[in-house]
C-alpha positions in Angstrom: -0.2 -0.1 -0.2 1.4 3.6 -0.7 -0.3 6.6 1.3 0.5 9.8 -0.9 0.1 13.0 2.1 -1.2 16.2 0.9 1.5 19.1 0.1 0.7 20.8 3.4 0.2 17.7 5.3 2.0 17.9 9.1 4.5 15.5 10.8 1.4 14.6 13.3 -1.1 13.8 10.1 2.4 11.6 8.7 2.6 9.9 12.3 -1.6 9.0 12.9 -0.9 7.6 9.3 2.0 5.4 10.1 0.5 4.4 13.3 -2.8 3.0 11.5 -0.7 1.2 9.6 1.4 -0.7 12.2 -2.2 -1.2 13.7 -2.9 -3.1 11.0 0.4 -5.3 10.8 1.9 -3.0 8.0 5.8 -1.9 8.2 5.8 1.8 7.4 8.6 3.3 5.4 8.9 7.5 4.7 10.1 8.8 1.9 10.4 12.5 2.1 10.2 14.7 -1.6 10.1 17.7 -2.3 6.3 18.7 -1.7 5.1 15.6 -0.2 5.5 13.0 1.6 4.9 9.4 0.6 4.5 6.4 3.0 4.8 2.9 2.2 3.1 0.2 3.9 4.8 -3.3 3.5 3.4 -6.2 4.0 -0.1 -8.2 4.1 -2.5 -5.5 3.9 -5.8 -7.4 3.9 -6.7 -6.3 7.4 -7.0 -2.6 5.8 -8.9 -0.9 3.5 -7.2 1.8 1.6 -10.2 3.8 1.8 -10.5 3.7 5.5 -6.9 5.6 5.2 -7.8 7.8 2.8 -10.3 9.3 5.3 -7.4 10.2 7.8 -6.3 13.8 7.9 -3.5 14.9 5.1 -3.9 12.1 3.4 -4.5 13.0 -0.8 -4.8 9.1 -2.1 -4.2 6.0 -1.3 -2.7 3.2 -4.0 -3.1 -0.4 -3.5 -0.3 -2.4 -5.2 -1.4 -6.2 -4.4 -5.2 -7.1 -6.2 -8.2 -6.6 -3.7 -9.0 -10.4 -4.9 -6.1 -12.3 -3.0 -7.0 -16.5 -3.6 -8.0 -15.6 -7.4 -4.4 -13.9 -8.1 -1.4 -15.1 -9.9 0.5 -13.5 -6.9 -0.8 -16.4 -4.3 -0.7 -18.9 -6.9 1.6 -18.6 -10.0 0.8 -21.5 -11.8 -2.2 -22.3 -13.4 -5.0 -24.3 -11.8 -6.3 -27.4 -13.5 -10.2 -27.5 -12.7 -11.6 -31.5 -12.9 -15.0 -31.5 -13.6 -16.7 -34.6 -14.0 -13.1 -36.0 -14.8 -12.6 -33.6 -17.7 -9.6 -31.6 -17.3 -10.2 -27.4 -17.3 -6.9 -25.5 -17.5 -4.5 -27.4 -19.3 -3.1 -28.2 -22.9 -6.8 -30.0 -23.7 -9.0 -27.8 -24.7 -12.7 -29.0 -23.6 -15.9 -27.9 -25.3 -19.4 -28.0 -23.3 -22.3 -28.3 -25.7 -25.5 -28.7 -25.5 -29.2 -27.2 -25.5 -30.0 -23.9 -24.4 -32.9 -25.6 -21.9 -33.7 -29.1 -21.8 -36.5 -29.5 -23.4 -37.7 -33.4 -24.0 -36.0 -36.4 -23.0 -35.7 -37.3 -26.3 -34.7 -34.7 -27.5 -31.9 -34.3 -24.8 -30.6 -37.8 -25.7 -30.4 -37.0 -29.6 -28.3 -34.2 -28.3 -25.9 -36.0 -25.6 -25.5 -39.1 -28.1 -24.5 -36.9 -31.1 -22.4 -34.7 -28.7 -20.4 -37.9 -27.1 -19.4 -39.3 -31.1 -18.6 -35.4 -32.0 -16.0 -34.8 -29.7 -18.0 -32.7 -26.8 -16.8 -33.4 -23.7 -19.0 -32.1 -21.5 -23.5 -31.7 -21.4 -25.0 -28.2 -20.8 -28.5 -27.9 -20.4 -30.7 -25.5 -18.6 -33.1 -26.9 -16.0 -33.8 -23.4 -14.3 -33.5 -20.9 -16.9 -33.5 -16.6 -15.6 -35.5 -15.1 -18.4 -35.7 -11.6 -19.0 -39.3 -12.0 -19.7 -41.8 -13.5 -17.4 -43.6 -14.6 -20.3 -40.9 -16.9 -22.3 -39.7 -20.6 -21.6 -38.6 -21.0 -17.9 -37.4 -24.6 -17.7 -38.3 -27.9 -16.8 -37.2 -27.6 -13.0 -36.6 -30.8 -11.6 -38.2 -32.9 -14.4 -35.0 -30.9 -16.3 -32.5 -32.7 -13.8 -33.5 -35.6 -13.9 -33.4 -36.0 -17.9 -29.6 -34.3 -17.1 -29.0 -37.1 -15.3 -30.4 -39.7 -17.5 -27.9 -38.1 -20.3 -24.9 -38.4 -18.3 -25.8 -42.4 -17.6 -26.4 -43.1 -21.0 -23.4 -41.0 -22.7 -20.9 -40.6 -20.2 -20.7 -36.8 -20.2 -20.5 -35.0 -17.4 -23.4 -32.3 -16.8 -22.9 -28.4 -16.8 -25.9 -26.8 -14.8 -27.4 -23.6 -13.8 -28.5 -22.8 -10.4 -30.4 -19.4 -9.6 -30.6 -19.5 -6.0 -29.1 -20.1 -2.6 -32.1 -22.0 -1.6 -31.7 -24.3 -5.5 -28.0 -25.5 -4.6 -28.3 -28.8 -2.7 -30.8 -29.5 -4.9 -29.3 -28.9 -8.5 -25.6 -30.4 -6.9 -27.2 -33.8 -6.4 -27.8 -33.7 -9.9 -25.4 -31.4 -11.7 -21.4 -32.4 -12.2 -20.6 -28.6 -12.8 -22.5 -26.0 -11.0 -23.0 -22.5 -13.3 -23.4 -19.3 -12.3 -25.2 -17.2 -14.7 -24.0 -14.0 -16.1 -27.0 -12.1 -14.1 -26.4 -13.5 -10.5 -22.3 -12.9 -10.6 -22.9 -10.7 -8.1 -25.5 -12.3 -5.9 -23.4 -12.7 -3.4 -25.4 -15.3 -0.9 -25.3 -17.4 -4.2 -21.7 -17.3 -4.7 -21.0 -18.5 -1.0 -23.6 -21.2 -0.9 -22.0 -22.8 -4.1 -18.6 -22.1 -2.5 -19.6 -24.3 0.4 -20.2 -27.5 -1.8 -17.0 -28.5 -3.0 -18.2 -28.7 -6.5 -16.8 -26.7 -9.6 -18.4 -23.6 -10.8 -18.7 -22.2 -14.3 -18.6 -18.6 -13.5 -20.1 -16.6 -16.2 -18.8 -12.8 -16.4 -22.1 -10.7 -15.8 -22.3 -8.3 -18.7 -21.8 -4.8 -17.5 -18.9 -6.3 -14.8 -15.1 -5.5 -15.0 -12.7 -8.1 -15.0 -11.9 -7.3 -11.3 -15.6 -7.5 -10.1 -15.7 -10.8 -12.3 -12.6 -12.0 -10.5 -13.8 -10.7 -6.8 -16.9 -12.8 -7.5 -14.7 -15.4 -8.0 -13.0 -14.7 -5.0 -16.6 -15.0 -2.9 -16.4 -19.0 -3.8 -12.9 -19.5 -3.4 -13.2 -17.9 -0.1 -15.5 -20.3 1.0 -13.2 -23.3 0.6 -14.0 -24.2 -2.9 -10.8 -24.0 -5.3 -12.6 -25.6 -8.5 -13.8 -22.4 -10.1 -14.0 -22.1 -13.7 -14.2 -18.6 -15.4 -16.8 -17.8 -18.4 -16.8 -14.5 -20.6 -19.8 -14.5 -22.2 -19.9 -11.2 -23.8 -20.0 -7.5 -22.3 -23.2 -4.6 -22.9 -22.2 -2.2 -25.0 -23.6 0.2 -28.3 -23.3 -2.0 -30.1 -26.4 -3.4 -31.8 -25.7 -5.7 -34.6 -24.9 -8.5 -32.3 -26.8 -9.8 -28.7 -23.6 -8.8 -26.6 -19.8 -7.9 -27.2 -17.5 -11.0 -27.2 -14.6 -9.3 -24.8 -11.5 -11.1 -26.1 -9.8 -8.7 -24.2 -11.0 -10.2 -21.1 -9.5 -13.3 -21.5 -6.3 -12.1 -22.3 -6.4 -9.8 -19.2 -8.0 -12.1 -16.8 -5.2 -14.9 -17.3 -2.6 -12.8 -16.8 -4.2 -12.2 -13.7 -5.4 -15.2 -12.2 -4.7 -18.3 -12.1 -8.0 -20.2 -13.0 -8.9 -21.3 -16.4 -10.9 -19.2 -18.1 -13.4 -20.5 -21.0 -15.6 -18.2 -23.2 -18.7 -18.5 -24.8 -19.4 -17.6 -28.2 -23.2 -18.3 -28.7 -24.4 -15.6 -25.7 -21.2 -13.9 -26.7 -22.9 -13.2 -30.7 -26.3 -14.2 -30.3 -26.5 -15.2 -34.1 -25.3 -18.6 -35.2 -23.0 -17.0 -38.4 -20.6 -15.9 -35.8 -20.4 -18.7 -33.4 -17.7 -20.3 -35.3 -15.5 -17.0 -36.2 -15.8 -16.2 -32.7 -14.9 -19.7 -30.9 -11.5 -20.0 -33.4 -10.5 -16.2 -31.9 -11.5 -17.4 -28.4 -8.9 -20.3 -28.7 -6.1 -18.2 -30.2 -6.3 -15.6 -27.6 -5.7 -18.5 -24.9 -9.2 -19.7 -23.8 -9.0 -22.6 -21.7 -12.4 -24.4 -23.5 -15.5 -23.2 -24.8 -19.3 -23.8 -24.2 -21.8 -23.4 -26.6 -25.1 -24.1 -27.6 -26.4 -26.9 -29.8 -29.8 -28.0 -30.9 -30.4 -30.4 -34.0 -33.6 -28.2 -35.2 -32.5 -24.4 -33.8 -35.6 -23.2 -35.3 -37.7 -25.7 -33.0 -35.6 -24.7 -30.0 -37.5 -23.3 -27.4 -34.7 -20.5 -26.1 -32.0 -19.2 -28.2 -32.2 -20.5 -31.3 -31.3 -17.7 -33.1 -27.3 -18.7 -31.5 -27.4 -22.5 -31.4 -25.6 -24.3 -34.1 -27.1 -27.3 -35.8 -25.2 -30.6 -35.7 -23.7 -30.2 -39.0 -22.1 -26.5 -37.8 -21.3 -28.0 -34.5 -18.7 -30.5 -36.5 -17.1 -27.4 -38.4 -16.6 -26.1 -35.4 -14.6 -28.4 -34.1 -12.6 -29.3 -36.8 -11.7 -25.5 -36.9 -11.1 -24.9 -33.8 -8.8 -28.1 -33.4 -6.9 -26.7 -36.3 -6.0 -23.5 -34.3 -5.5 -25.3 -31.1 -2.5 -27.5 -33.2 -1.3 -24.5 -34.3 -0.5 -23.4 -30.8 0.7 -26.2 -29.5 -2.7 -27.4 -27.7 -5.4 -30.0 -28.2 -9.0 -30.5 -28.0 -10.1 -32.6 -25.3 -11.8 -35.9 -26.5 -13.4 -38.7 -24.3 -10.9 -41.7 -24.5 -8.0 -40.2 -25.6 -6.9 -39.7 -21.7 -5.2 -42.9 -19.6 -8.2 -45.1 -18.4 -10.6 -44.1 -20.9 -9.5 -46.1 -24.0 -13.2 -48.4 -23.4 -14.9 -44.8 -24.8 -13.2 -45.6 -28.2 -14.9 -49.1 -28.3 -18.0 -47.4 -28.0 -18.5 -48.4 -24.2 -19.3 -46.3 -21.8 -17.4 -46.8 -18.6 -19.3 -44.2 -16.2 -16.5 -41.9 -17.3 -14.6 -42.3 -14.2 -17.8 -42.2 -11.6 -18.0 -45.4 -10.1 -21.1 -47.2 -9.4 -23.6 -45.1 -11.6 -26.1 -47.6 -13.3 -26.1 -48.3 -16.8 -21.6 -47.6 -16.8 -20.8 -50.3 -19.0 -23.8 -50.5 -21.7 -22.6 -52.1 -25.1 -22.0 -49.3 -27.8 -24.3 -49.4 -30.8 -21.3 -49.9 -33.4 -21.9 -47.0 -34.6 -19.4 -45.1 -32.0 -22.3 -43.9 -30.0 -22.4 -45.1 -26.5 -24.3 -47.3 -25.0 -27.9 -45.6 -25.7 -30.8 -48.4 -24.4 -32.0 -50.7 -26.5 -35.8 -51.3 -27.1 -37.1 -53.6 -24.7 -34.3 -53.1 -22.3 -35.2 -52.0 -18.9 -35.4 -48.5 -17.5 -32.9 -47.9 -14.7 -33.1 -45.1 -12.3 -31.7 -41.9 -12.7 -30.6 -40.1 -9.4 -28.0 -37.7 -8.4 -24.6 -37.4 -9.2 -23.0 -38.3 -6.1 -24.9 -40.3 -3.4 -28.4 -39.2 -2.1 -31.7 -41.2 -3.0 -32.8 -41.3 -6.3 -36.1 -40.5 -8.0 -38.1 -43.3 -9.2 -37.3 -44.8 -12.7 -40.0 -42.9 -14.8 -39.0 -42.9 -18.8 -41.5 -39.7 -20.4 -43.1 -40.5 -23.5 -41.2 -39.1 -26.0 -41.3 -35.5 -26.3 -42.7 -35.3 -23.2 -41.8 -32.5 -21.0 -42.5 -29.6 -23.3 
């Protein structure tokens, strides 16, 4: 901390500041200039807010040298953190792609998407069971039924599940089913929610608020880390600017800046960042080029029929194109895309066999593949299996909805 005194500050004013720094555990060193005194406070200033010092008599301004976010900063941990989410590493050389529909719409639709993603190179399945919508009349998600369907899709394909939690009282419910808890842009500064997910120790995907600075984003991550949860993945998803040709402005500057300031992995959402599917692939390429540790994109087999965000959802062919083009960029940078089966212990996935993606005791892990590379979809007439929480807890009753049901 550096305290710059007013030119007319008295020796008593200087002594008062020195004493305040000592009380906070800092060692004050005084530099006497031609016009003013500058006091350097050496040590850990966590217990002292610079604004408190600025209220002291004779102080002109205070410059804080260390970052206000401690646990998230590279000063605290210089080496990058790798967050393992459902067996998928975020923050290493491999670049995972999280993909799926904006909203969980039906059992048949979700299984169609999840099966395709597993074959096409998706690392994890995204899908909203609870949806925060700008309009109260828009589709709000299937709720508990959506969580059940996500668990079923994970059980069938082995893809870990990423889904949003909107309120502190939902955390326990969603955490029982999800591999990764997503905090949406609107909730980035919902501090009770951040603290609640911090207490779960589940991996958390923290999206940047659309009007938040990088510092505010990292301070939001600090709330989660301060509760004892080190498994935080940051996500840049676009900010609100004067530009109207896209839904948001994808701030790739923030990716490079954040990676220089924090050890946490940073991924990018080009779907929300642009709002138009024709721009998703170019921005995905750019995100990997700038150093993103992963992508999260919206995919739907029939985007024109999607219940939400169809304009920014890729169809299956477009997702395959994205994978190919992003993989080329990654290779040029000495990185690679994460693919299930490429890492140790996942050889069975190459043979079309679901091993449970590293989660022991999960029903259905070990169904035979269908011969087309698609892992373990249930055969006609095969008995249903219980679909339960991601880890522990009682499973809901094994009920299979009719195809297209739940809409």
